[in-house]
Each structure stands twice: as C-alpha cells, then as structure tokens.
C-alpha positions in Angstrom: 17.4 -12.0 -17.4 15.5 -15.3 -16.7 12.6 -16.7 -18.6 9.6 -14.5 -19.2 6.1 -15.7 -19.9 2.8 -14.0 -20.7 0.1 -16.0 -19.1 -3.3 -14.7 -20.1 -5.5 -11.8 -21.1 -8.5 -11.1 -19.0 -11.2 -8.4 -18.5 -11.6 -7.5 -14.8 -15.0 -5.8 -14.6 -18.0 -4.9 -16.8 -17.7 -1.7 -18.7 -19.8 1.4 -17.9 -21.9 2.9 -20.6 -19.6 4.8 -23.0 -16.5 3.4 -21.4 -13.8 2.0 -23.8 -12.3 -1.5 -23.0 -9.1 -1.3 -21.0 -6.2 -3.4 -22.0 -5.5 -6.1 -19.4 -2.7 -8.6 -19.4 -1.4 -11.0 -16.8 2.3 -12.0 -17.0 4.7 -14.2 -15.1 8.4 -13.6 -14.9 11.2 -15.7 -13.5 13.5 -13.9 -11.1 16.5 -15.0 -9.0 14.1 -15.7 -6.2 11.4 -17.5 -8.1 8.5 -16.7 -10.3 6.2 -13.7 -9.7 3.0 -12.8 -11.5 1.6 -9.4 -12.2 -1.4 -7.9 -14.1 -1.1 -4.8 -16.2 -4.0 -2.5 -16.9 -4.0 0.2 -19.6 -1.5 1.2 -22.3 1.8 3.1 -21.7 1.5 6.9 -21.2 4.5 8.9 -22.5 6.6 10.5 -19.8 4.5 9.1 -17.0 5.3 6.6 -14.3 3.2 3.5 -13.8 1.2 2.9 -10.6 2.6 -0.3 -9.1 0.7 -1.9 -6.3 1.7 -4.5 -3.7 -0.8 -6.2 -1.4 -0.7 -7.3 2.2 -0.5 -10.7 3.8 -3.6 -12.8 3.4 -4.7 -10.9 0.3 -3.9 -10.8 -3.4 -4.1 -7.8 -5.7 -7.8 -8.3 -6.2 -8.9 -8.7 -2.6 -6.6 -5.9 -1.5 -7.1 -3.2 -4.2 -10.2 -4.0 -6.4 -12.6 -1.9 -4.3 -10.3 1.1 -4.5 -9.4 0.9 -8.2 -13.0 0.1 -9.3 -14.4 3.1 -7.3 -16.1 5.6 -9.6 -13.9 8.6 -8.9 -10.8 6.5 -9.3 -11.5 6.2 -13.1 -10.0 9.7 -13.7 -6.7 8.5 -12.2 -6.6 5.1 -14.0 -7.2 6.8 -17.4 -4.0 8.7 -16.9 -1.7 5.9 -15.7 -0.8 2.3 -16.5 -1.3 0.1 -13.4 0.8 -2.9 -12.5 -0.7 -5.0 -9.8 1.9 -7.4 -8.3 1.0 -10.7 -6.6 3.5 -12.0 -4.1 4.7 -15.5 -5.1 2.0 -18.1 -4.5 -0.7 -15.5 -3.8 -2.3 -15.3 -7.2 -5.7 -17.0 -7.8 -5.2 -20.7 -8.6 -1.6 -20.7 -7.4 -0.3 -24.2 -6.6 0.8 -24.9 -3.0 4.6 -24.8 -2.6 6.2 -28.1 -1.8 7.2 -28.9 1.8 10.4 -27.3 2.7 10.2 -24.5 0.0 12.2 -21.5 1.0 9.9 -18.5 0.6 11.6 -15.2 -0.3 12.3 -12.7 2.4 10.6 -9.3 2.0 13.9 -7.9 0.9 14.1 -10.5 -1.9 10.5 -9.8 -2.9 11.5 -6.2 -3.3 14.5 -7.3 -5.5 12.0 -9.0 -7.9 10.5 -5.6 -8.9 13.4 -4.6 -11.2 12.7 -7.8 -13.2 9.1 -6.7 -13.6 10.0 -3.2 -14.8 12.7 -4.5 -17.1 10.2 -6.9 -18.7 7.6 -4.2 -19.2 10.2 -1.6 -20.2 9.0 0.9 -17.6 11.5 3.2 -15.9 9.7 4.8 -13.0 6.8 4.0 -10.6 4.4 5.5 -8.1 4.1 2.7 -5.6 0.9 1.9 -3.6 1.4 -0.7 -0.9 -0.5 -2.1 2.1 1.1 -3.7 5.1 3.7 -6.1 3.9 3.4 -4.6 0.5 4.1 -1.1 1.9 7.3 -2.5 3.5 8.4 -4.1 0.2 7.9 -1.0 -1.8 9.8 1.0 0.8 12.7 -1.4 0.7 12.7 -1.2 -3.1 12.7 2.6 -2.9 15.7 2.6 -0.6 17.7 0.5 -3.1 16.4 2.1 -6.3 15.5 5.7 -5.4 15.8 7.0 -9.0 13.0 4.7 -10.2 10.4 5.8 -7.6 8.6 9.1 -8.1 6.2 8.7 -5.1 4.8 6.2 -2.6 1.4 5.7 -1.0 2.1 3.5 2.1 -0.9 2.1 4.0 -0.4 0.5 7.4 3.4 0.4 7.1 5.4 -1.0 10.0 9.1 -0.1 9.2 10.4 -1.9 12.3 11.6 -5.4 12.8 9.9 -7.4 15.6 11.5 -6.9 19.0 11.8 -9.5 21.7 8.5 -8.5 23.2 6.8 -8.7 19.9 8.2 -12.1 19.2 7.1 -13.4 22.7 3.6 -12.0 22.1 3.5 -13.5 18.6 4.6 -17.0 19.9 2.0 -16.9 22.7 -0.7 -15.9 20.3 0.3 -18.7 18.0 -0.4 -21.2 20.8 -4.0 -20.2 21.1 -4.9 -18.8 17.6 -4.9 -20.2 14.1 -2.9 -18.7 11.3 -6.1 -17.2 9.7 -7.1 -15.6 13.0 -3.6 -14.1 13.5 -3.7 -12.7 10.0 -7.1 -11.2 10.5 -5.8 -9.5 13.7 -3.1 -8.0 11.4 -5.6 -6.8 8.9 -8.4 -5.5 11.1 -8.9 -3.7 14.3 -10.1 -5.5 17.5 -13.3 -3.4 17.2 -13.9 -4.6 13.7 -13.2 -8.2 14.7 -15.5 -8.0 17.7 -18.2 -6.4 15.6 -17.8 -9.2 13.0 -19.0 -7.0 10.2 -19.9 -8.3 6.7 -16.5 -7.2 5.5 -14.7 -9.1 8.3 -16.9 -12.2 7.7 -16.0 -12.1 4.0 -12.3 -11.9 4.5 -12.3 -14.5 7.4 -14.1 -16.9 5.1 -11.7 -16.1 2.2 -8.5 -16.6 4.2 -9.7 -19.6 6.3 -10.8 -21.6 3.2 -8.0 -20.4 0.9 -6.7 -23.3 -1.1 -3.2 -21.8 -0.9 -3.3 -21.2 2.9 0.2 -22.9 3.2 1.6 -20.3 0.8 -0.1 -17.5 2.8 1.5 -18.7 6.0 5.0 -18.6 4.3 4.3 -14.9 3.3 3.2 -14.3 6.8 6.4 -15.7 8.2 8.5 -13.6 5.9 6.6 -10.5 7.1 7.2 -11.4 10.7 11.0 -11.9 10.0 11.4 -8.5 8.3 14.4 -6.4 9.0 14.2 -2.9 10.4 14.2 -0.3 7.6 16.2 2.0 9.8 14.6 5.2 8.7 16.2 8.3 10.2 15.0 11.8 9.8 17.9 13.9 8.4 20.0 10.7 7.9 21.2 8.9 4.9 18.6 6.1 5.1 15.3 7.7 4.2 12.7 7.8 1.4 13.7 10.5 -1.0 10.5 10.7 -3.0 7.1 12.2 -1.9 5.3 9.9 0.5 1.7 9.7 1.6 1.3 7.6 4.8 -2.2 6.3 5.4 -3.7 4.6 8.4 -7.1 4.2 9.9 -7.9 5.6 13.3 -7.6 2.8 15.9 -6.1 0.5 13.2 -3.7 -2.2 14.4 -0.8 -0.4 12.8 -1.6 3.2 13.9 1.3 3.6 16.3 3.8 2.1 13.8 2.6 4.5 11.1 2.8 7.5 13.4 6.4 6.5 14.4 7.3 6.1 10.7 6.0 9.6 10.0 8.3 10.9 12.7 11.3 9.4 11.0 10.7 10.6 7.5 11.4 14.0 5.9 8.5 16.3 6.9 8.9 18.3 3.7 8.3 15.2 1.6 5.8 13.3 3.7 2.0 13.6 4.1 0.3 11.7 6.9 -3.4 10.7 6.4 -5.2 9.4 9.4 -8.7 8.3 8.4 -11.5 8.2 10.9 -14.0 5.3 10.8 -12.0 3.4 8.3 -10.8 0.5 10.4 -7.7 -1.5 9.5 -8.2 -1.5 5.7 -9.0 2.1 4.5 -8.7 1.1 0.8 -11.6 -1.3 1.3 -13.8 0.8 3.7 -13.2 4.3 2.5 -12.2 4.2 -1.2 -13.8 7.5 -1.9 -11.8 9.5 0.7 -8.6 7.6 -0.2 -9.2 8.3 -3.9 -9.5 12.0 -3.2 -6.3 12.1 -1.2 -4.5 10.2 -3.9 -5.6 12.7 -6.5 -4.3 15.5 -4.2 -1.0 13.6 -3.8 -0.6 13.2 -7.6 -1.4 16.9 -8.1 1.4 17.7 -5.6 3.7 15.7 -7.8 2.7 17.7 -10.9 0.2 15.3 -12.4 -3.5 15.8 -13.0 -3.4 19.5 -12.5 -6.9 20.0 -13.9 -8.5 17.3 -11.6 -11.6 18.4 -9.7 -11.6 17.8 -5.9 -15.3 17.7 -5.0 -16.0 14.5 -3.1 -14.0 14.7 0.2 -15.7 16.9 2.8 -13.5 19.1 5.0 -13.2 22.2 7.0 -10.3 24.4 5.9 -8.6 24.6 9.2 -4.8 24.6 9.2 -2.1 25.3 11.6 1.6 25.6 11.0 4.0 25.3 13.9 7.6 24.8 14.5 9.6 23.4 17.5 13.1 23.0 18.5 14.7 19.7 19.7 17.9 18.9 21.4 19.4 18.1 18.0 18.3 21.5 16.6 15.3 23.1 14.9 12.8 20.9 13.2 9.9 22.0 11.2 6.8 20.2 12.4 4.1 18.9 10.1 1.4 21.1 8.8 -1.9 19.8 10.1 -5.1 19.9 8.0 -8.3 18.9 9.7 -11.0 17.8 7.4 -14.6 17.3 8.6 -18.1 17.9 7.2 -17.9 21.1 5.2 -17.7 21.0 1.4 -14.7 22.6 -0.3 -11.5 21.9 -2.0 -8.3 20.5 -0.6 -6.0 23.4 0.4 -2.9 23.7 -1.6 0.5 24.0 0.0 3.8 22.3 0.4 4.1 18.6 1.3 4.7 17.6 4.9 1.3 17.7 6.4 -1.1 15.6 8.4 -4.7 15.2 7.2 -7.2 14.0 9.8 -10.2 12.8 7.7 -13.6 12.3 9.3 -16.7 10.9 7.9 
C-alpha cells in the first residue's frame, strides 16, 4: 500500500461534566487516486464495526455531521462505536487548492479509496452514514465490498445518473447561477432558500467564502458525472445489508430517495421521511435522526438495552401486500409517528417511518 501519514491529534469539543476524554486522531493516507484524510474518534471495540461517515458536496465532515454526533442523545451510540469521518480529497479544513488541470477522482474512485482507509486502521467492517454524494459513494463501495458493510444510513441519496433533461437544466442553471448557489440548491429546499433561515445564511457564507471553492467545484462536477447505480429489486445489483433511507419532506432529493426505496429489497430497507426537516435532516432534526439510528442499530443486534424515549409517535401501523405484473411483492410496512409518547414498535425491517414534529 502507498504511503501512510498520521497528521495530528485534536480534541473536537469541550467535555461534559464527568465525561472522559475521547481519543481523536486525524490521518492522511495515499491511495491510487490521491491522498484522503479522515478523523478517528474513540478506541476499537471488539467484534463491532466502525461507523464511517462520508459528507456531501459543499461540506466537510464537521459541517455535515458535527450537529448530529454532538447531539446529547447520540453520546450513547458513540460510546459503543469507533467513528471514522472521511473528508473527500481537498475538502478538509486548510486544504490547499488543487493545481489547474488536476483530475479530481470520480465518485467510483472515491469509493475505491475506502479499502485503503480500513486497511490502514485494521478495521474489517463498517456501518456507513452518508449524505448526498457521500451516500452515493458508500453505496458504490457496498456494491463492490458487500462483506465489509454491515449497514448503511443513506441521507438524500440519488442513485441515478443525470439524464439529458437533467443535464440541460443543469447547464441552463449554470448560466444564471454561481457554483455556491447551485450547491445550496442541492443542499436545501426552495422553501428554505426563500426563507433564508439562519442555517441557510450560515452555509451560504461558508460555501461562498470557502478558500477551497475550486476544490468544491471539482467534487461537485464529479457528483454531476456520477454513473447510475442500477439498483434492481430482486436483481443481482442491490444493497445486501440493512439500509435506512432518510430524506426530509419537500427536500430536493425526495423523489430520488422514494425511487431508490422502490428498487431495494423491502425486507432489508427502512425509509424515514422526516417532516419539517428541510434538505439536511442531520442538521435540523438531530434528535429524531438519532432516535431512528438507535432503532436501526437495535435491528442489527446492537445496543439492545438502549432506551427509546425522545421521539414522539403514534403507534399506527399497516401491513399490506400487492401483486404486480412480475409477481407478488411485499409492500413496505408503514409506521406513522406523530405527537404521542411511546417506544418505537419492534418488527422486521422493510418499513416506512413518517416522522412529524
């Protein structure tokens, strides 16, 4: 394997009273497609996978995931798992701008960097958490290395390549909008952008004035040139591990995530549509997403004693089945969750959770 380099040791956040310091190390590894940096939190847990995250375009691991992983109820999870937060090349804080003409890796090549990270850290399996482009990258990795992926949480995934109509719209938008504005339209809903909330203002300022904006544009171009994942329900090309799909109601990628859900194995897939969460539910609704993540981990056999107390819901469930031209298909179990307190109902995977505030 190519050159490996440990870069620094940092502490990410102030400790809470009685909390023990968490081991934090940032590393950089050379791969066949260039260098990639990643930050490791915690110490290895025997017989447990690591939680590996991958961020979306316009973000890095901190701006994409820090509100989620620093949320109070998330501490129960992070005490039980090592976390590896990957930064796409050139997206880490202080990253130098790539030289003119630099060939940025494709999303497929970014996925092919992950084995180098795991080999360096001597980790064998992961639970992946990805947003947008990061969700695509982790899905691509899972297709090529299914034995190393125990579960996936995919937020805002679009598994489809851009069609001709998408390309035409993208080109026309590029004539009238800047790169930061196009990326903001990818990250947030039109309602959020029109409302210009404090969150949108913060991320607009961060992206517009990013010193590595040229690098961000390269990652953006790679995302727009992605190949179709070609998921097919009942076919050979599918995700073989438990999957939780997450999207906000009225989010830019809602239709794409719904379509992705229709193509995956319903017995392995949970679909979480979060109301009032906008385009970035891990930023706007970390509490509800944490609760769903705990439930997902319990379904995989981890954290069996975890208490589910924060997420409000009504215990309404329906189980239906329907036949198609191709034969009988079991439809997803639907769990509607609203304002009553209770516990998440247990049951087999393959359900849709509609979460309301």
